[in-house]
N, C-alpha and C positions, 0 to 999 in steps of 0.2 A: 504493500500500500504506500510506503514511503517513496518508492521509486515512481509509482504512478502519480502521486501527489506532486512530486518535484517536476516530473515531465509535463504535467498539465499546467502547472504555474508558469513554467518557461514558455509553453505554447501560448498561454494567454498574454504574456508580456511581448512575445515576438510578433503576435498578430495585431496588437493594438495600432501600430503605425499604419497598417494596411486597412484599417476599418473604414469601410464605406458600403453603402447599399445593403445587400443581404448579410454580408459579413458583419457589418456594424450592428445589425439587428441581433445576430447570434452572439455577439460580444456584449449586447445590451448597452451599446454606445449610441443608439439611434435616438431620435427625438421622441417625445412622448405622444405626439399627435399622429400615430401610425395605426389608429383603429384598435389599440389594445391598452387603453388607459387603465390604471389601477386605482385603488387597491382591489383585490379579488379574494374572497374567502377560499375559493377552490381553484387549484391549478390542475388542469386536466391535460395530459400529454398522450399523443398517439404518433406513431412513426410517420404515417402518411395517409393518403386518401382512404385506402382500404380499411385500416384500423378505425379511423374516425367515422367513416360511414357505417361501419358495423355497430358502432357504439351510439348511434343516433338516439335510441330510446333513453339511454342513460344520460347523454348530454342534454337532451331536451328536458328531461325531468329535473336535472340539477340546475339548468339555466332558469327554469321557472321558479326556483326556490332561493337561489343565492347568486351573488355576483361571482363570475368565474373568468379565468383567462385560459384559453386553449392554445397549446403549442404543438407544432409539428416539426419534423426534420426536413420537410420539403416545402417549397413554395406552393406546389399544387394543393397540398393538404391545408396549408394556411389559408390560401385564397378561397378554397371551397367553404371553409367555415365562415369566412368573412361574407361570402355570397349568401350564406344562410342567416346573416345578420348577427353573427356571434363575434365577440372580441377574440382575435387570434393573432398570433405572431410566430416567427421561427423560434424554436427552442434554444435556450442558451447553451453555448458550448460547455463541455464538462471541464471547465477551468474554474479555479477559486474566484478569480476576478469577475467573470461573467455571472457566476452564481450569486455572489454577494450583491452585485448590482440588481440582478433580477429579483431576488428576495426583498431587497430594500424598496424596489419600485412597487411590487405587487402585494407583499405581505400576506401570502396565503396562510391559512390555518391547516389545510389538508392538501396533499398532492396525490392525484389519482393518475396512475399509469396504466395504459392499455397494453395487454399482451406481454411482449418480451423485452421491453426497454429497461435494462439494468445499467446504471451509470454510477461508478464508485464515488466520484466527488459530489454528484448531485445527492446521492443518498446521505453522505456524511454531512453536507451543509444543511440539508433539510432537518436532519436530526439535531444539529447544533442550534438551529433556529427554532426548535420546538414544533416543527411542522409534522403532522401525522402523515403516514405513508400507506397508501392502499393500492393494490394491483388488481386489475380486472381481467378475467379471461387469460390468465397466465398459462404459458406453454413451456414445457421443458422436455425436449426429446432426449432419448438415451445418448445420442451423440453429443448434444450440447451439455448434458450433465457430465459426461466424461471429460469434456474440455474444461468446464468450470471446476471440476474436482482437482485439476492440476493447479488451480489458483485459489486455494482456500483462504488466503489472506485478503482476497478481494470479495469473493462471493459470500462467505460466512457473515461478515459484518453487515453487508447489504441486506441479506435475508433476515438477520436478527433484528434489524430496525423496522421491519414491515409490521404495521399494526393490523392489517387485514388483507387477505389475499384470496381471491376467487379464481380457482384453476379451471381449465377447460375439461380436464378428465382426471380420473383416479391416478393414472400413471404419472402425470405431471405433479400431482400432489405428493406422491411418494418420493419422486426424485428431488423435489424442492426441499422436503423435510430432511432427506438424507444429506443435502448440501448445507442445511443450517436453518431452514425456516421453522420457527416455533409452531408446534401443533395448535397452540391457542390462537394463532393468527388466521387459521383456516376459516373461510366463509363458504357459503353455498356455491356450488359449481355453476359456471355460466359459459355458454358458447356464444360469444359476441356476434358471430356472423349469422346466428340463427335468431337473435333476439327480435329484430324488426319483423321477420316473417312470422315468428311465433305470436306476435301481438296483433297480427291481422285478424280482423273480425269481419268475415264476409257478410254481405247483406243477404236478404231473402233470396233463395235459389229460384230461378225461373222454372216454370212447369216443364220446359223442354230439356232441363239439365241432364236427366238420367239417360236421354236418348242422344246426347251431344258428345262427340269425340273431338278433342283438341289435339292437333299436332303442333307443339310449341317450339319455336325457334329452330325450324328445320334448316338444314344445309343442303347444298347441291348434292344430288344423288339420293336424297331421302324422300323427296316429294312423290316421285313415281311409285315406289313400293307402297307408300302410305295410301296413295289414291287407289291403287289396285286392291289393297287390303280393305279399304273402306267400301269399295264397290262390292267386293265379295261378301263382306259382312252385311251390307244392306240387302243383298238378295236373300239372305237367311233371316234377317231381322228388319223388316220394312219399317220405315219411319226414322231411320238413323240420320243424324245431321253431322256435318263436319265443319270445323273451323280450322283452317290451316294458316299458321302465322310464321312466315319465313323469318329466319334470323336477320337477314338483311333485306329490307323492303325493295332494294334496287333489283332483286331477282323476281319481283312480282309478275312482270310480263311473261317471263319464262314459265313460272308456275301456272299462270292463267292459261297459257298455251297448252301445257300438259293436261290441265283439266278439260279444256275444250276438245282435245284429241280423244278423250275418253267419254265424250258426250255429256260432260258435266258443265253446267253454266254457272260460273261463280259470281256471286255478288261481291263487289269489291268495297272494302271499308274506305279506301281512299276516295271513293265516289259517293260516300254517304250511307252505305249499307249498314244495317245493325245485325245483332247476333241472332235474330229470328230467321235469317235466310237459311234455306236447306243446305247450301254449300257456301260458306263465307271465306273469302280470301282476305285475311286480316293484314293488309299491306299498309300498316300504320306503325307509328312509334309511340311508346309510352302508354300503351293500353293493355299490356299483357295481363294485368290483374283482372281486367274486365273479362277477358277470355277464360281465365281460370275459374272465375265465378260462374260463367255460362256453361261450362262443360263438366260432366261428372267423371269423364275418363280423359286422362292426359297422356299422350305419347311425348316423352321428353326428347327433344331434338339433339343432334350431335352424337347420337348413340347408335344409329343405324349405319353410319359411316365412321371411319376412325378419327373422330374429333375429340374423343374422351368424355363426351356427354356433358349436358348442362345440369345445373343444380335441380335436385328433386324437391327441395324444401319450399320453393315458392308455390308450386302447385299443391304441395302437402298442406300449406297454410290454408288453402281453400277447400280442403278435404276432397281432393281429386284422387280417384283410383289411378295408380301410376303404372305405365307400361314403358318399356325402353328396349333398345337393341343391345347388342353384345359389347359395345364400345363405351364403357363407363369408367375408364381409368381415373378421370378427374375426381370422381366421387365414389371410388370402389367401396370403401368402408360404409359410406352412407347408404348406398343401395343394398349392401349386404344386411344392414340393420333393418331396412324397410322390408326386405324379403322375409327376414326372420319374424317381423311383426305382422306379416300377412297384409302388407300395404302395397306391395309392388310385384310385378311379374315381368319376366323377359319375354318379348315377342317370340313366338315359336317359329319353326320353319314355315308354318302356314299362318302368317299374321292375320289373315282374314278370319280364320277360325277362332283365333284368340279374341279378336274384336267382337265377333258374333257371340261367342260364349259369354263374355263379360257384359256386353251391351244387352244381351238377352236375359241377364240375371241382375236387375237393378239393385236388389238387396245385397248381393255380393259386392257389387261395385261401391255401393254406399258404405258398406262395412270396411272395405279397403281404404276408402277415403277417410273415414273416421280414425282408422288405425294410423294412417299417415299423419294426420293432424295431431293426434295424441302423442305419437312418438316425437314429432317436432317440438311440441311444447315441453315435454319432459327432458329432451336433450338440451333445449335452449336454457332452461333454468328460470328462476324467478328473480328478476332484478330488483324487486321492491325492497326486500330486506337489506340488500347491498346499498341501495340509494339512501335508505334510512340511516345506515351506518356512516356513510360519507357525510351526510348532513349533520349527524350527531358529532362527528369529529370536527366539523366546521363550526360547532357551537350553536346549531339551529335545532 
């Protein structure tokens, strides 16, 4: 720790003459009129856009109750928060000088860190200033744990100073405690990336939902097989409806041509059509939640061709029965859990038969959807007690 402290102090001194623009902000040598005035009871930090967006429910709940300052390591993360009307800036560098200036300017009572941001000087200076420290959605892989174990003089003091930590999974909890986290600091587990989806509360389902199939975020090479499967299923189960939403709306003309070649006349969302159409080409942006609500069965795109598959959790939030192809490497564990919960199926060699069977048994499809939604909510965790803990540490 002495070596790290000395190196960080020298870095702070060496960088000061270069301070301008973003570097000045990270050294906390910028002016105070940068959209991030203090003081702030809560300092919330996330590495970049992904972490900050995943924590939106927590950020919004805290912002409604207390003044806070949000920091990010990237300008895109900072700017995104500012666009949402929240006070945000680049995080101070892990140097004594920058940290002293930051804490003097904002005077937080509690520091909330998202996921895996562990900084030795930040941890020490927060403790010295009497600022409580909370981590949300912490992850610690086996590989990271092995690396940190070689630096006990850095990791053990940091973990010992944490007042509350919500891990993503049991394995992370175990590895963090092995590295020095007090068991008394453990809070309920949270999967930040699932929180927003888990808080989705769909409106009333349309009467046609049980008969509607959604192909969500399809890629080139997926539309034709899905259209063929839909037509085969409709022959066995009349009255089926299809919503096909290409991942990239610029492909809409090509998809429409494939529909027309099969004798299907699509209504196009870009031309004002709504979800009551027998065959809807959802060639629009920003409306996927609408299509999840309209369909009882969802085929997740990117899984019939080798794209790794798209997230199953957004349709799960709307209690959709989930179907997918063989290519789900991006969410391998997630789909395995959904299969085990009776919430998802892999499209068979005869996808038309799979669609016909599921669409012909609305009770089964509804049960799969409820299972998916229930698993999502249990995996995401409850942010309420964590938010209460943070506010209590902030003196509220």
